[in-house]
C-alpha positions in Angstrom: 56.9 -117.9 13.1 58.8 -120.7 11.9 56.9 -123.2 9.8 59.1 -126.2 9.7 60.9 -128.1 7.0 59.2 -128.6 3.6 59.8 -131.0 0.8 58.3 -131.7 -2.3 57.5 -135.0 -4.3 55.6 -136.2 -7.4 53.0 -138.5 -7.1 52.2 -138.6 -10.8 52.6 -137.1 -13.9 50.5 -136.0 -17.0 47.2 -134.5 -17.2 43.9 -135.3 -19.3 42.8 -131.7 -20.2 43.7 -129.6 -23.2 43.9 -126.4 -22.1 45.5 -124.2 -24.9 47.7 -122.5 -22.5 49.4 -124.9 -20.5 52.7 -126.1 -21.0 52.1 -129.4 -18.7 50.9 -131.4 -21.7 53.5 -130.4 -23.7 56.1 -131.5 -21.4 54.6 -134.1 -18.9 52.2 -135.3 -21.9 48.4 -136.5 -21.2 49.0 -140.1 -20.3 49.3 -140.4 -16.6 52.2 -142.3 -15.0 52.2 -142.7 -11.3 54.2 -143.6 -8.4 52.8 -146.7 -6.1 50.9 -145.6 -3.1 54.1 -147.7 -1.3 56.5 -145.3 -2.9 54.7 -142.4 -1.6 54.4 -143.8 1.7 58.5 -144.6 1.5 59.1 -141.0 0.6 57.1 -139.5 3.1 58.7 -142.0 6.1 61.9 -141.3 5.0 61.0 -137.6 5.0 59.8 -137.9 8.3 62.4 -139.8 10.1 64.7 -136.4 9.2 62.2 -134.4 10.7 60.4 -133.0 7.2 56.3 -133.1 8.0 55.1 -130.6 5.5 54.9 -131.9 1.8 53.8 -130.5 -1.5 52.9 -132.8 -3.5 53.6 -131.2 -7.1 51.6 -133.4 -9.3 49.9 -130.9 -11.8 46.4 -132.3 -10.9 46.5 -134.6 -8.0 42.8 -135.6 -8.5 43.8 -137.0 -11.9 46.3 -139.3 -10.5 44.6 -143.0 -10.2 46.1 -143.8 -7.1 44.7 -140.9 -5.4 42.8 -142.9 -3.2 45.4 -145.4 -2.2 47.8 -142.9 -1.9 45.5 -140.8 0.4 44.8 -144.1 2.3 48.2 -144.7 3.5 48.8 -141.2 4.3 45.4 -141.4 6.6 47.2 -144.4 8.0 50.2 -142.6 9.0 48.1 -139.7 10.5 45.3 -140.9 11.9 47.0 -144.6 13.3 50.7 -143.8 13.3 50.1 -140.3 14.8 52.7 -138.8 12.0 51.6 -135.2 12.1 51.8 -134.4 8.2 50.6 -131.8 6.2 50.1 -131.5 2.3 49.7 -129.0 -0.4 48.6 -130.6 -3.5 47.4 -128.7 -6.9 43.9 -130.0 -8.3 41.6 -129.3 -11.0 37.8 -127.4 -10.5 36.2 -130.9 -10.8 37.8 -132.6 -7.7 35.0 -131.8 -5.4 32.7 -133.8 -7.5 35.0 -137.2 -7.1 33.0 -139.1 -4.4 35.1 -139.0 -1.1 38.0 -137.2 -2.5 37.8 -133.6 -0.5 37.1 -135.7 2.7 40.1 -138.3 2.1 42.4 -135.5 1.5 41.6 -133.3 4.5 41.7 -136.8 6.8 45.5 -137.4 5.0 46.4 -133.6 5.9 45.9 -131.5 2.9 45.8 -128.1 5.0 46.4 -126.1 1.4 45.2 -126.7 -2.2 45.8 -125.1 -5.4 43.3 -124.6 -7.7 43.8 -123.4 -11.5 40.7 -121.1 -11.8 42.3 -119.5 -14.4 39.5 -116.9 -15.4 35.7 -116.0 -14.0 34.3 -115.1 -17.9 33.1 -118.4 -19.4 34.0 -116.9 -22.7 37.6 -116.7 -21.7 37.5 -120.5 -20.6 36.2 -121.5 -23.8 38.7 -119.7 -25.7 41.2 -121.4 -23.8 39.8 -125.1 -24.1 39.2 -125.0 -20.4 35.7 -126.4 -20.9 36.4 -128.3 -17.7 36.0 -125.3 -15.6 32.4 -124.3 -14.7 32.1 -120.8 -13.0 28.9 -121.5 -11.4 30.2 -124.4 -9.3 33.4 -122.3 -8.1 31.7 -121.3 -5.2 30.3 -124.9 -4.0 34.1 -126.5 -4.8 35.7 -123.6 -2.5 33.1 -124.3 0.3 34.2 -128.2 -0.1 37.7 -127.5 0.5 37.2 -125.2 3.3 35.1 -127.3 5.1 38.5 -129.6 5.5 40.1 -127.1 6.8 42.3 -126.5 3.7 43.3 -122.9 2.6 42.5 -122.7 -1.3 45.2 -120.9 -3.7 43.6 -120.0 -7.0 45.6 -119.4 -10.2 44.2 -116.7 -12.4 45.0 -115.9 -15.9 44.4 -112.3 -16.9 44.6 -111.4 -21.1 42.9 -113.8 -22.7 41.0 -112.4 -25.8 37.7 -112.2 -25.1 38.8 -110.2 -21.4 38.1 -106.6 -21.4 39.4 -104.0 -18.9 35.9 -104.1 -17.0 
């Protein structure tokens, strides 16, 4: 089965978190820099004109992009008003489901796959990795929220933290 042409772009860079294992904050920094919603729309339109309908928004954490609402509104307009059948893959953190309206807008904008850095299900490992924002007790609600808009969830999981055991 052919899935069609795909492309990627960054709508923003930087991440506010301080996870001990992450290279993003060393390469991209912790200060957020974003494309304007107009720039994102221009990128999507230019690619759509060439037959590309599938996009990976490669922000390390799209939920922390300060322009997420305006960007998703433009993409919703392209899909719902103009009928452009775009599909999106995004990366988010485990707290994104708590941002009012985020998942609902993401679904309407065409997000059908979402990558989430769960990293681990051992709370001690998460604390040891300075990943305090991940709360394993909220993972189920988070995954269900994404599934409610038809998004397939993909998760990053890291083995071998000091407090991990073979069990």
